[in-house]
N, C-alpha and C positions, 0 to 999 in steps of 0.2 A: 477434484478442482483440477485444473492443469495448469503446470507451472515451466517456468522457462528459468533451466539452471546452466550457466554459461551459455555453450550453444545447443544444450538437450534441453528436447522438451518429456517433462515427467508427468504421471499423473500422481496427485499427494493426497491422501487423505484430509478432507476439510477440520477435519479436529486438530490437527495436528498445525497448520496453519493457525487457528484459533488460541490455540494455546500460548502461542509465542507473537503476544503484543508488543506492539514497541508504540512507543508515545515520542511524540515530538511537540517541540515549544507552539506556544497557538498561531505565536505571530512569527514564527522562524522565515527561514528561507524559503523550506519547501510548499507552507500553506501558503505565502506570498505569492509564491509560482503559481501553484493551481489557482488562486483566486486571480492572479493575471491573466489566464487563460481562461478564464471563466467556469470553471468548475465549482459548483455548489457543494460544501461541505455540512451542509446541514444547520448552519445555526444564522 
């Protein structure tokens, strides 16, 4: 996987990304913004 760290583009192993899951509130600002932009979240 490719990731952006600051202004640097790096190759990152996908298992490292998966191991650091972040949970956000179901009706939080990020979810509402995504829905407002028309992004489908699978629900």
